[in-house]
Legacy VTK file of the C-alpha trace (Angstrom):
# vtk DataFile Version 3.0
C-alpha trace
ASCII
DATASET POLYDATA
POINTS 88 float
-5.552 27.423 1.811
-6.265 23.972 0.470
-5.931 20.768 2.461
-6.211 17.078 1.706
-6.286 14.083 4.037
-6.175 10.398 3.220
-7.041 7.941 5.993
-5.117 4.700 6.101
-7.000 3.763 9.288
-9.012 5.640 11.943
-5.726 6.410 13.711
-3.333 7.156 10.821
-3.656 9.555 7.890
-1.610 11.367 5.253
-2.044 15.145 5.402
-1.231 17.817 2.842
-1.830 21.543 3.098
-0.991 24.296 0.610
-1.470 27.919 1.607
-0.835 31.357 0.181
-1.013 34.691 1.938
-1.525 35.551 5.569
-2.011 32.352 7.539
-1.280 31.360 11.109
-0.309 27.848 10.024
3.060 26.984 11.644
5.034 30.042 10.559
4.853 33.803 10.599
1.723 35.590 9.439
3.086 37.504 6.423
1.415 38.702 3.202
2.113 36.586 0.095
3.637 33.740 2.130
3.730 30.486 0.138
3.672 27.308 2.206
3.469 23.565 1.651
3.068 21.129 4.543
2.789 17.361 4.183
3.278 14.313 6.346
1.505 11.904 8.658
-1.045 12.445 11.424
-1.432 9.820 14.139
-4.413 9.993 16.496
-3.481 7.395 19.135
-6.757 7.505 21.088
-9.152 7.888 18.129
-12.663 6.679 18.853
-12.545 7.114 22.613
-15.538 9.015 23.870
-13.954 10.462 26.996
-10.683 11.803 28.221
-8.466 14.722 27.357
-6.257 12.565 25.129
-9.115 11.473 22.862
-8.509 14.623 20.761
-4.707 14.422 20.752
-3.031 14.296 17.337
0.661 13.859 16.641
1.823 15.119 13.250
5.153 14.332 11.652
5.435 16.895 8.896
7.683 18.232 6.189
7.624 21.942 5.404
8.448 24.300 2.563
7.833 28.016 3.002
8.774 30.994 0.852
8.509 34.704 1.594
8.775 36.375 -1.848
8.946 39.929 -0.464
12.036 39.070 1.580
13.448 36.682 -1.032
13.761 34.019 1.697
12.734 30.385 1.850
13.019 27.479 4.237
12.814 23.744 3.534
12.429 20.718 5.740
11.747 17.973 3.164
11.449 14.842 5.340
8.228 14.397 7.354
9.910 14.127 10.750
9.185 17.571 12.291
6.829 16.842 15.262
3.710 18.892 15.972
1.296 18.073 18.833
-2.295 19.311 18.627
-5.557 18.904 20.445
-8.485 19.198 18.047
-11.709 20.246 19.702
LINES 1 89
88 0 1 2 3 4 5 6 7 8 9 10 11 12 13 14 15 16 17 18 19 20 21 22 23 24 25 26 27 28 29 30 31 32 33 34 35 36 37 38 39 40 41 42 43 44 45 46 47 48 49 50 51 52 53 54 55 56 57 58 59 60 61 62 63 64 65 66 67 68 69 70 71 72 73 74 75 76 77 78 79 80 81 82 83 84 85 86 87
């Protein structure tokens, strides 16, 4: 897995992640899975020292995944798929 982030500001960044093989990132944990994820991450409460929402991140992502063994693939090319995370 290889990831890259570019910060536009402390609250907004561009994220990219490429992975191959068994990963738990977003989709099924299958051998030889090929996956590309890219989009934007917004951390609305970045810099706050306290509170449960200080670690909240909202990602709007695009997704491409391919399962070569099953000859299946899925694409979601526009970064509008929402993912909420708390990063501890």
